[in-house]
N, C-alpha and C positions, 0 to 999 in steps of 0.2 A: 226594269219591264224591259222582257226580250216575248219579241214572238213565235210562234211555233205553232206549225197545222199541227191534226189530226195526230200525226208519229215520232211529236216532240222536235221537228227540226223546224232550225230558221230558215223559211224560205227566202231569205235575204237578206245575211249576214251581214255587219257591219264590218268593212274594209277600211284600213287606212294605206293609199301610198304615200312614200316619201322619198324624196329627192334631194339628194344632198350635192349643192354645187361648190364645187372647188377648181373650176375653172376661172381663170383670170379673164376679163376680158383684154380684146384683141390691145397690142403698143397703138396708139395715137399715132391715124397719120396727120399732115400736116399741110391744109389745102391751103392755107396762104400765111407767107413768113417774112419778115422785110427782108431784102437783100443783104446780102455776106458784109458788106461794105456802101455805107448811103451817108449821109447826110441828116435822115428822117428820124427826129426825137422825138417823134410819139408812134412808135412801131405798135401795128396791130397782129395779132394771130387768129387762126380758125384750122381749127380739125374736128378728127371724127375717128369714133372707136366705135370695134363692135364685140357682141357677146351672145357665146349660142345658146344662153341659156335666157337671160335677163340681161336688161343694160336701162333703167327703166330712167324715166326724170323724174323730178319733182310732183309732177303731175299726178304720176303715177301711185304718189303714197302721199294724198292730204292730208294736210298735218304733221307731216313726220318731216325735217326736215333733212333733203341729199340732194348732195349734189355730182353727178357723175365724174365728173374733170376735178382734179385738182392741179394747180399752177405755181411756180416758182420764176422768177427774173433776179438773174445776180449778177453786178459786175465785178467782172473779171478782173479787168484792168483799166484803170489804177482798182485796187481792191475797193471792195464797198459790200456793204451788207443785201443779204438774198431776203425779198419782198413774197412773199406768198399770197393766197386766195381766198385764206384760212380767216384774214382779225382785215372788218374794213375799215378802220378807222385810220387814219395815217396816208402814207403809203401802202399800197396793195396791188396786187394784180387781180381785177375784175376778169372774171368767168362769166357770159353773162350769151343771150339768147340761145340757152341751149334749146334744141330741137332733138327730140325723139321721132324718128320718123316711122320707125319702128318699136316694138319692145325690145330689139335686138340690133339696133343703131343709132347712137346718139350724135353732135356735135354741136360744137359752141365757141365763141371769139372769146379772145384774152385781150386785155394792154393796161397797161400800166396806170391804173390813178392815184389821185388825193381827194383830201377834203372830201370822204364821205358821208352822203346826207340815206335821211329813208322820205321813202315816199309811197304810201299804200303797201307796205310793209318790206319793200324791195332796196337792196343799199346798191347805190352806184356811185359816182365820181367823177372827178375832170380829168380829161385826158394829162399825164405826166408831159413833162418835155423833159428826158433823158440828157444827160451830161455826157460828151462825148467819152470813149473811152467802146472795152469790147466788154460783151456784154454775154450769159447764158439762160435761155428760155428751154425751163423743164415740164412738159407735163406726161401727167397719170391717168388714165380712166379706173373706175371703182365702181362694181357694180352695188346690187342694193342688200347683197349680202357680206361684202367687205373683204372680198378676191379685186386685190388691184395688180393693174396691168405692167409691163412692161415698160421703163420711162422713154421717152423723147426727147431730145436736148436738139437745140437749137443755136447754134454760136454768130453772133454780128457784133459787127464793127459801125459805131456810130463817128463819123468824122464831125470836126469843129466846121459851121457854117461858114461859108461864103463867105468873104469881108464884099461889105456895103460901098458898091462906088460912090468914090463923095459928092456929093449932090442930090443925095436917094433919101 
């Protein structure tokens, strides 16, 4: 059914506005990262990204599993496997505390964890103690329609812990 006036003209014709978002979010900025060389075997990261159109968090999409960030961690020397944030079983990179301050900016924390468990529908784990070696952390932002940012990379080396003095 279409409404019309006495002249047969629709006074308020239907219209549709379509917006095609093909612009990826910005490359994530590292706000916190481990030092390039340290003895800290439990590194953590904090990062942020912007999108001119929208980079909403899961709260903006109720009932839809959506994460604006994907992170991986790989031991380069000695060679080791890559762990990512997509599988919370066993060792994985936990991307958590995502905060979307506006519909255009989000930030989050990441850390390597193991032994995932669920509580109130959220997956989490215990901080994993990484073995000495050279590591590479990578993070990418993804908006709600699937556009992916360029990858931010951070390399760092974990040294062996200092030997404990006798008697400690």
